[in-house]
C-alpha positions as CSV (number, residue, x, y, z in Angstrom):
1,M,-1.4,20.0,12.9
2,K,-2.2,16.3,12.1
3,A,-0.9,13.8,9.3
4,R,-2.1,10.3,8.5
5,V,0.2,7.8,7.0
6,H,-1.4,4.8,5.2
7,V,0.9,2.0,4.8
8,M,0.3,-1.2,2.4
9,L,2.2,-3.9,1.2
10,K,3.3,-3.4,-2.4
11,N,1.6,-5.4,-5.5
12,G,3.2,-8.7,-5.6
13,V,4.1,-8.9,-2.1
14,L,2.8,-12.0,-0.4
15,D,0.2,-10.7,2.1
16,P,-0.5,-13.7,5.0
17,Q,-2.6,-11.6,7.1
18,G,-4.6,-10.7,4.4
19,E,-5.2,-14.1,3.2
20,A,-6.2,-15.3,6.7
21,V,-8.8,-12.3,6.9
22,R,-10.0,-13.6,3.2
23,H,-10.5,-17.4,4.6
24,A,-12.0,-16.2,7.7
25,L,-14.4,-14.3,6.0
26,G,-15.4,-17.3,3.9
27,S,-15.7,-19.5,6.7
28,L,-18.1,-16.7,8.3
29,G,-20.5,-17.6,5.0
30,F,-19.3,-14.1,3.6
31,E,-18.9,-15.5,-0.2
32,G,-17.6,-13.5,-3.1
33,V,-14.3,-12.0,-1.4
34,A,-11.6,-12.8,-3.8
35,G,-8.6,-11.1,-2.0
36,V,-7.9,-9.1,1.1
37,R,-4.8,-6.9,1.5
38,Q,-4.2,-5.7,5.3
39,G,-2.2,-2.5,5.9
40,K,-1.7,0.2,8.5
41,V,-2.7,3.7,9.2
42,I,-0.4,6.1,11.6
43,E,-1.6,9.1,12.8
44,L,0.9,11.8,13.7
45,D,0.4,14.9,15.8
46,L,3.0,17.4,14.5
47,A,4.1,21.0,15.4
48,D,2.8,23.3,12.8
49,G,4.5,24.0,9.7
50,T,6.0,20.5,9.7
51,S,6.7,20.2,5.7
52,E,5.3,17.0,4.1
53,S,9.1,16.3,3.0
54,T,9.9,15.9,6.7
55,I,6.9,13.6,7.1
56,N,8.1,11.6,3.8
57,D,11.8,11.4,5.6
58,M,9.8,9.6,8.6
59,C,8.2,7.2,6.4
60,D,11.0,6.2,4.6
61,K,13.5,6.2,7.8
62,L,10.8,4.2,10.1
63,L,7.2,4.1,9.3
64,A,7.5,2.1,6.1
65,N,9.6,-0.8,5.1
66,T,9.8,0.7,1.4
67,V,11.5,-2.4,0.0
68,I,8.2,-4.2,0.4
69,E,5.4,-1.8,1.6
70,S,4.2,1.9,0.1
71,Y,2.8,4.6,1.7
72,R,0.6,7.5,1.2
73,V,0.7,10.9,3.4
74,E,-2.6,12.8,4.0
75,V,-2.0,16.2,5.8
76,L,-5.1,16.7,7.9
């Protein structure tokens, strides 16, 4: 089974990478981009029957810094 974990900085947390991308887009002539938030996607290849609570434990303990990041699990 496969799972995809989407990790993003929480609202209110400064995103310097996102700001750099926003600035670069403006420099390339793409106007109207008011903000960019950059995150990461982690794909997991898991044993069949792995519970979603186990995946959440993986996220809480390693894959996401839950102090400043939120995550969403998508079982494929």
